[in-house]
Structure formats: structure tokens, C-alpha cells
C-alpha positions as CSV (number, residue, x, y, z in Angstrom):
1,M,46.5,-19.8,-61.7
2,T,46.0,-16.0,-61.1
3,L,43.1,-16.0,-63.6
4,Q,41.3,-18.8,-62.0
5,R,41.5,-17.4,-58.7
6,A,40.1,-13.9,-60.0
7,E,37.1,-16.0,-61.7
8,Y,36.7,-17.8,-58.5
9,E,36.3,-14.6,-56.3
10,S,34.1,-13.1,-59.2
11,A,31.8,-16.0,-59.0
12,A,31.6,-16.1,-55.2
13,H,30.9,-12.3,-55.1
14,G,28.1,-12.8,-57.5
15,L,26.7,-15.8,-55.5
16,L,26.6,-13.6,-52.3
17,L,24.9,-10.8,-54.1
18,Q,22.2,-13.2,-55.3
19,E,21.7,-14.7,-51.9
20,A,21.4,-11.2,-50.3
21,S,18.9,-10.1,-53.1
22,H,16.9,-13.6,-52.2
23,R,17.0,-12.6,-48.6
24,E,15.7,-9.1,-49.2
25,D,12.9,-10.5,-51.2
26,H,12.0,-13.2,-48.4
27,D,12.0,-10.5,-45.7
28,Y,9.9,-8.2,-47.9
29,A,7.4,-11.1,-48.5
30,L,7.3,-12.0,-44.8
31,A,6.7,-8.3,-43.9
32,L,4.0,-8.1,-46.4
33,N,2.4,-11.3,-45.4
34,M,2.3,-10.2,-41.6
35,Q,0.7,-7.0,-42.7
36,Q,-1.9,-8.7,-44.7
37,E,-2.6,-11.0,-41.6
38,G,-2.9,-8.0,-39.4
39,Q,-5.2,-6.4,-41.9
40,E,-7.2,-9.5,-42.1
41,L,-7.5,-9.7,-38.2
42,Q,-8.5,-6.1,-38.0
43,A,-11.2,-6.9,-40.6
44,V,-12.6,-9.9,-38.8
45,T,-15.0,-9.0,-36.0
46,R,-16.8,-10.7,-33.1
47,N,-19.9,-9.7,-31.2
48,C,-19.2,-9.0,-27.6
49,V,-20.9,-11.3,-25.5
50,V,-22.0,-8.6,-22.8
51,C,-23.2,-5.9,-24.9
52,G,-23.5,-7.4,-28.4
53,D,-21.3,-4.8,-30.2
54,D,-19.5,-5.9,-33.2
55,T,-15.8,-5.5,-32.5
56,P,-12.6,-6.3,-34.3
57,I,-10.9,-9.2,-32.8
58,S,-7.5,-7.5,-32.5
59,E,-9.2,-5.0,-30.1
60,L,-10.8,-7.5,-27.7
61,P,-8.7,-7.7,-24.4
62,A,-7.1,-11.1,-23.9
63,L,-5.1,-12.6,-21.1
64,L,-2.0,-14.4,-21.3
65,D,-3.1,-17.3,-19.1
66,C,-6.5,-17.6,-20.6
67,N,-7.0,-20.7,-22.8
68,H,-10.3,-19.4,-24.6
69,E,-10.8,-16.7,-27.4
70,P,-11.6,-13.4,-26.2
71,R,-15.3,-12.4,-26.4
72,T,-15.5,-9.2,-24.2
73,C,-15.0,-5.7,-25.6
74,S,-12.9,-3.0,-24.0
75,N,-15.8,-0.9,-22.4
76,C,-17.4,-4.2,-20.9
77,Y,-14.0,-5.2,-19.7
78,Q,-13.6,-2.0,-17.9
79,N,-17.0,-2.2,-16.3
80,W,-16.4,-5.8,-15.1
81,I,-13.2,-4.7,-13.5
82,S,-14.9,-1.7,-11.8
83,S,-17.8,-4.1,-10.5
84,E,-15.2,-6.7,-9.3
85,F,-13.1,-4.1,-7.6
86,N,-15.9,-2.8,-5.6
87,S,-17.6,-6.2,-4.8
88,K,-14.6,-8.5,-4.2
89,G,-11.5,-6.3,-3.7
90,W,-8.4,-5.7,-5.6
91,K,-6.9,-9.3,-5.1
92,R,-9.6,-11.3,-6.8
93,I,-10.3,-9.6,-10.1
94,A,-10.7,-12.5,-12.6
95,C,-11.5,-12.8,-16.3
96,P,-15.3,-12.0,-17.0
97,E,-15.5,-15.0,-19.3
98,S,-18.0,-17.7,-18.1
99,G,-16.2,-20.6,-16.6
100,C,-12.9,-18.9,-16.5
101,S,-11.2,-18.1,-13.2
102,V,-7.8,-16.6,-14.5
103,L,-6.9,-13.6,-12.1
104,L,-5.7,-10.6,-13.9
105,Q,-2.0,-9.6,-13.4
106,H,-0.7,-6.1,-12.8
107,V,0.2,-5.3,-16.4
108,E,-3.3,-6.5,-17.5
109,L,-5.2,-4.3,-15.1
110,Q,-2.9,-1.5,-16.4
111,A,-3.9,-2.2,-19.9
112,Y,-7.6,-2.9,-19.5
113,A,-8.9,-1.1,-16.4
114,T,-9.8,2.7,-16.2
115,S,-7.1,5.0,-15.0
116,E,-8.9,5.6,-11.9
117,D,-9.5,1.8,-11.0
118,F,-5.9,0.9,-11.9
119,Q,-4.5,3.6,-9.5
120,K,-6.5,2.4,-6.8
121,F,-5.4,-1.2,-7.5
122,D,-1.6,-0.1,-7.8
123,T,-1.8,1.9,-4.5
124,L,-3.3,-1.0,-2.5
125,S,-0.9,-3.6,-3.9
126,A,2.1,-1.1,-3.3
127,R,0.8,-0.7,0.3
128,E,0.6,-4.6,0.8
129,A,4.0,-4.9,-0.6
130,M,5.2,-2.3,1.9
131,N,3.5,-4.1,4.8
132,D,5.8,-6.9,4.3
133,E,8.7,-4.8,5.2
134,P,9.1,-5.0,8.9
135,N,10.5,-1.6,9.4
136,F,8.2,0.3,6.9
137,R,5.7,2.6,8.9
138,W,2.6,4.4,7.6
139,C,2.0,7.9,8.7
140,R,-0.9,8.3,11.1
141,G,-1.6,11.9,10.2
142,P,-5.3,12.7,9.6
143,S,-5.0,13.5,5.9
144,C,-1.7,11.9,5.0
145,T,-1.2,8.6,3.1
146,S,2.7,8.6,3.1
147,G,4.9,6.1,4.8
148,Q,8.6,5.4,5.1
149,I,11.1,3.0,6.6
150,H,12.1,3.6,10.3
151,Y,14.7,1.7,12.0
152,G,14.3,1.8,15.8
153,G,12.2,0.6,18.7
154,R,12.4,1.9,22.4
155,S,15.8,3.3,21.6
156,D,14.4,5.6,18.7
157,P,10.6,5.5,19.0
158,I,9.7,8.8,17.3
159,F,8.8,8.4,13.6
160,T,8.4,11.8,12.0
161,C,6.8,11.7,8.6
162,S,8.9,13.2,6.0
163,E,5.8,14.3,4.0
164,C,3.7,16.0,6.6
165,G,5.9,16.2,9.8
166,F,3.3,14.1,11.8
167,K,4.9,12.4,14.8
168,V,4.1,8.6,15.5
169,C,5.3,6.3,18.2
170,V,6.5,3.3,16.7
171,V,6.5,1.3,20.0
172,H,2.8,2.1,20.6
173,D,1.9,2.3,16.9
174,G,0.1,5.7,17.6
175,T,0.4,9.4,17.9
176,W,3.6,10.4,19.8
177,H,2.8,10.8,23.4
178,Q,4.3,14.5,23.7
179,G,5.9,15.2,27.0
180,E,6.2,11.6,28.2
181,T,8.8,8.8,27.5
182,C,7.3,5.4,26.4
183,E,7.9,4.1,30.1
184,E,6.0,7.1,31.5
185,Y,3.1,6.5,28.9
186,D,2.9,2.8,29.9
187,Y,2.8,3.9,33.5
188,R,0.1,6.2,32.8
189,V,-2.2,4.2,30.7
190,S,-1.7,0.9,32.7
191,G,-3.6,2.7,35.6
192,R,-0.7,2.2,38.1
193,K,0.1,5.8,38.2
194,E,-3.4,6.7,39.3
195,Q,-3.4,3.9,41.9
196,D,-0.1,5.0,43.2
197,Q,-1.3,8.7,43.6
198,R,-4.4,7.3,45.5
199,S,-2.2,5.3,47.7
200,Q,-0.2,8.3,48.5
201,E,-3.1,10.4,49.2
202,Q,-4.4,7.8,51.5
203,A,-1.2,7.5,53.4
204,S,-1.1,11.2,53.7
205,Q,-4.6,11.2,55.2
206,R,-3.6,8.6,57.9
207,L,-0.6,10.6,58.6
208,L,-2.6,13.8,59.1
209,E,-5.2,12.0,61.3
210,K,-2.4,10.6,63.5
211,L,-0.5,13.8,64.0
212,T,-3.4,16.4,64.1
213,K,-6.8,17.0,65.7
214,K,-9.9,18.9,64.3
215,C,-10.2,22.3,65.8
216,P,-13.1,22.2,68.4
217,G,-14.2,25.6,67.5
218,E,-17.7,25.7,66.0
219,G,-17.8,25.6,62.3
220,C,-14.0,25.3,62.1
221,N,-12.5,22.1,60.3
222,W,-8.9,22.9,60.5
223,N,-6.5,20.3,61.4
224,I,-4.2,21.5,64.2
225,E,-1.0,19.9,65.5
226,K,0.6,20.7,68.9
227,N,4.2,19.5,69.4
228,D,5.3,21.3,72.4
229,G,4.5,24.2,74.9
230,C,1.6,24.8,77.2
231,D,-1.9,23.2,76.9
232,H,-3.4,26.5,75.6
233,M,-3.9,26.8,71.9
234,T,-5.5,29.5,69.8
235,C,-6.8,28.7,66.3
236,E,-6.0,31.5,63.8
């Protein structure tokens, strides 16, 4: 019984070694085949439909959602993206192939656009995402492009940019009205302050005319008031 068990274990071990050897051979063959396919793909070329340059198929930009074969080289793809960016804006950059309307995704623009165009795209898309945040505020500083989240309305209206220190009124969405509260600012810009000042001036003038008289002296326009004493007055 002991001999049979030893023979069985020896045979099983041999089978395991044989299976491992076969697996290694299969993995090696698969890797070699993939390498050969990659080399073949690199060797296969296609003329760019825009410039006509002969380009390896593996180097032609391809979008994940496109159903056609790629036919535009990298340089022409970059030029197309720049043209679309300038003419249609950053949201509508589509595949350059005729009849295809698939829009380029963020990762595809990062891969195929110039670094300058992608930076502009990334900035604009980030700004739009931030605009969806109700408490996010952009700095209104003349040369600042920073922004941050600011919680508070009339109770805390001053947004101070952490980048440049510029102060913004979040209630009026503009430069902070230094020296005035939001209520005082509203009162002034509404025109009510000016109207009230005019009304006060007119009331003062009416009261002045009621209580005083013009000095009768030649060339003298002083207002004089007599409230007691004799009838004689001397204008000084």
C-alpha cells in the first residue's frame, strides 16, 4: 500500500510538471503571436484622407465610439481639433471623418489635441463644472482667473479671493462697495438717496423763505430773520 501511494504521488507530480510546461509553452506562443500581430499592424499603413501621408494604422487616432476605420493622421487630427475649437467652441468637437458625428471625449482630446488646445478645453470644461456649484464664485479681479466656494449671502456678502485678495460682493455679483453696506448701496444706486436729498433741500428752502426775508440793501441777497426786539435792523 505504501509503495502504491508513493507511485501515485510521483505520477501526479509528473503530470503537474507536464501541465505547467504546456502552460508555459502556450503563454510563450500567445505572447509571440501578439508581438507578431503588433509588428504586422505597425507594418500595415494607410494614406491619410487629408494630407495623403502614408501612416502606420497603429498610429492613426481612433475614437472609442466610432464605427469606422481611422483614416486621419495625428497632425491632421490636431489641426482639425484646433479649427473646430475656434469655430464651434469646446463642446462640439467631433470626429473629422466624413459622415461621422461622434464627439471627442475628455480623454481623447487629451490624447490627440495639442497641449495648448487641451489646456484651453480643460479650463473651460472645469469652469462649467464649477458653475454648476451654486456656492462657487469667480474672482472679478482684472487679471485673476481664480475662484472658490463661498457660503453666505447678505449675512456674509464679502468674497475675498484667496489668490489675489480682490474683494467681491456676492449679493450684487460685482466689486465690493467699500464703505457701504449692501442696503446703503441699494439705497444709493436705486436713486432714492438722491431723491430724498432733493426733497430735504426743497423743504429747507421753503422753511427758509417762510422764516426769513431778503435784505433790502442794494446788492445784498442775505436772508435775515427778526424774531423779537424793535423794528430797526442792521444787516452786517
